[in-house]
N, C-alpha and C positions, 0 to 999 in steps of 0.2 A: 856211135854214129858221126859219118863224115862229115869234113867240113863242106863240102857240095851238096850233099843233104840237106844239113842244117840252112843253108841260103835258101835252095828250094823251098822248104817249109816256110822259110820266114816269109816270102816272095807271096806264096801262096795266100798265109795268114792275112799278111797285109792289102793284099790285093781284094781279098774278101771282103776287109772292112770297107773299102774303097768303092767295089762294084756296089755294094751296097746302099751307100751315101748317096752316089751320082748316077749309079747304073752304068752298065756295059759301055752302051752308047755315048754316054756324058763323060768316061773316064779317058784322058788320051793317053797315049806312050809317056809325056811327061809327064801326066800326074801319077803316074806307074812308079818312073821313074824317081821322081819324089816321094812318093809315099815308101819304097824302099830303100831310098837314098842309093841305089845301082843306077849305070850307067845301061843305056841300051842291049849293049854286046853282054852284060851282066844275066839280063833279063832274058835274052835270045839262047843265052849259053842253057839254058834251062827248060826254053818253053819256046817253042817252035814258031808259034802265032798267038796274038792275043785271045783267041779264042779258045785255045787249049788252056790257056792260062783261066780264062773266065769259067771253064766248064767245072776247072778242077778247086777253082775258088768257091762257086758252088758249092762243091761237093763238101767242101770242108766247112762250109756254113753251116749245113745242111744237116752236117756231123755232128756240129757240136748241138745243134737242137734236138735231135737224137738222142744224146746223150743225156741232156737234161729232161726229157721225158724219162727215159729210164730210171733216172735219179728220183724223180718224183714220183712214180709209180712202183718202186721197190718199198715192199714189204706192205703194201698194199692190195686186197681180196676182194674185198666187196665192192661190186660195181659199183656202188656211189661213191664211194671213196674213190675209186679211178677217176670218174669222170669228173670229180672234183678236183683231183690233180692235175686235170687235163686243164680245167678253168684256170689254175696258178701258173701254167706254163704261157699261156693266152696271156695272161696278165703281165707276167713277167716280160714280154717281149716289147711291153710298155714301159715299163716301171724299175726293170733288170736285166736291161738286155744284153746279149751275149755279144752280138753285134752292132757297132750303131749302125741305125738306120731305117729298124722296122723288121719284118718280117720277109727273110729273102726267099720264100717260097712266091707270097704275096706281088715284090717286085718285081722280081724274074720273068713272073707269068704276065704282069703287067707290060713290061719293058718290051720281052721277047714275042709275045703273040705269032704272028706268023713273017716275022722279019727275022727271026734267027730260031730256027727250027730246034736246032739240037741243044738252045736254052730252055726252051719252051718243054722239048720233049723232057730235060731234067726235071725242070719245074712241076710237070705234071706225076712224072714218076714219085717226088717227093712228096707232092700232093696227096696220090695214091698212100704211101705209106703212112700220112696220117690218117686219112679216110679211114682206113684197113686198121689201124690202131682203136680209132674211135667205134668201128663195127664191132670189134671182137671183143670189148670191153661189154659193148650192149649183150647181143647175144651171147656171152657168156653170164652175163646178169640175169637173161632170161632165163637160160637154161638152170641156174642155182635158184630160180625163184627170189631172186634179188630187186629185179625189174617185172612191170607187168607184163603179163602175156600180150602177144600182138603188136607189138612196139616194132616199126619198119628198123631195123637198125641202118640201113644204107640211106633213108630218111632222116635219122636222128643224126647221122654224122654229117651229111648235108648243111641242114638246120644248122646245128652246134658250129660249126665250122663258120660259114659264110658269115652268122651273126658274130662271130668272136674275129674273124680277118676284117669285117666291115668295122669291129670296133677299133681294131690296129691302126686304120685308114684314117677315120676319124680324128682318133688321137694325136696321131701325127700332124691331121692337116690342120687341125687348131691346138695343136702344141699344148695338149688338157687330157690328162689321163680320167676324167671323169668320164668320158665315151667306154672306156673299156671298163670302168668300176662300174657302172650302169647296166653294160653287159652282163658282167660276171656276177653282180647279185641278182640281175634277174634270172638267169640258167643255175645258180644255188637254187632258188626258191622252187623254181622248174624242177630238177632234179630229187629235190627233197620230196615233194609235192602232188607230184604227175609220174614221173617216173618209177619212184621205189614203189615196191608190188605191194607195200601194207598200206602205200597213200591212196589207192583208187578212190577215185571219186570224192577227193579232197582236195583238189587243186581251186587253190585261190591267186590270183594274180600279185606276182610280184613286182608291182611297177610302182615307183616312186612319183610321183608329179610335180614339179617344183611349183607351178600354180596353184598347189594345193589345192587342186581338183580330187575328188574319189576314184581311185582305181577303176570301181566299177563302171565311170565312164564309159571307157572301153567295153565292159562288159554285162550290158544291161540286164536287172533281174528277169528272169524268166516270165512270160505271162502264165496266168493260173492254167494248172494242167498241163503244163508244156515242159516240163522238169523242172518240178518245184524245188528241187534239193540245189540249194545255191551254190554247194559246192560240185555240182556236176560235170561231168569230162564234157558235155555240153558246150560250155560258155569257156572251152577250152579251144580256140582256133588251131594252134599249133597240135594238139592232141589230135585232133580230127586228121594233121596231115600224116603226124607219124605211125597211126594205126592202118595196120594191113586191112583192104578192103575183106568183109568176110572175118573178121578179128576183133573187130571192132565192138567194144562193149560199154554201156554209158554206166 
């Protein structure tokens, strides 16, 4: 590898850290120079503009995350194992980050929006890739009878990613990983007791309340004659969303 190539890769890697911490608009050329230890000419010798650097820095950051997902999924074939591995991926964003500053997809999506269409499109493509991974896991799990029939894979991906990205945001906002841990523990129980094929009609809320109140405060006991089975999916609001119309079975 030539010295020029090494310098270019160093700039991208360090800019990725900077942009993920401070944002594209919050990072000045002076910040980039300080982060890389290069002068202005040394940076623009490799990149035509700050925008080009930002796009390549995002690709680099997301590439690291894709590699982490591949490593976590390696050797796992059962859909439940693979879904649990995806929970580890999101928890690592908070507790063992590859890049400081949180999730690059979330950060870029929020910052770019309509202000920077090129970055927004990059973030959308990255999220499409993440959603596709989740959807494929669910679809294959249904095909192999590892997950219950009737689950809407697209809705499942949306709900899982929304909950976990929200947990990333809360954990960073409050500087407290407890928010991610709560989301992960809830979804672990949800996967095992609601999505796994042999767990049909066995769902119980996996929600721990610090107040000491019972979890069934959120899911009252059914009225006699209306779903007497206390584990019925009738009491599972997420399951009602995940089941495709016409495929729902109580």
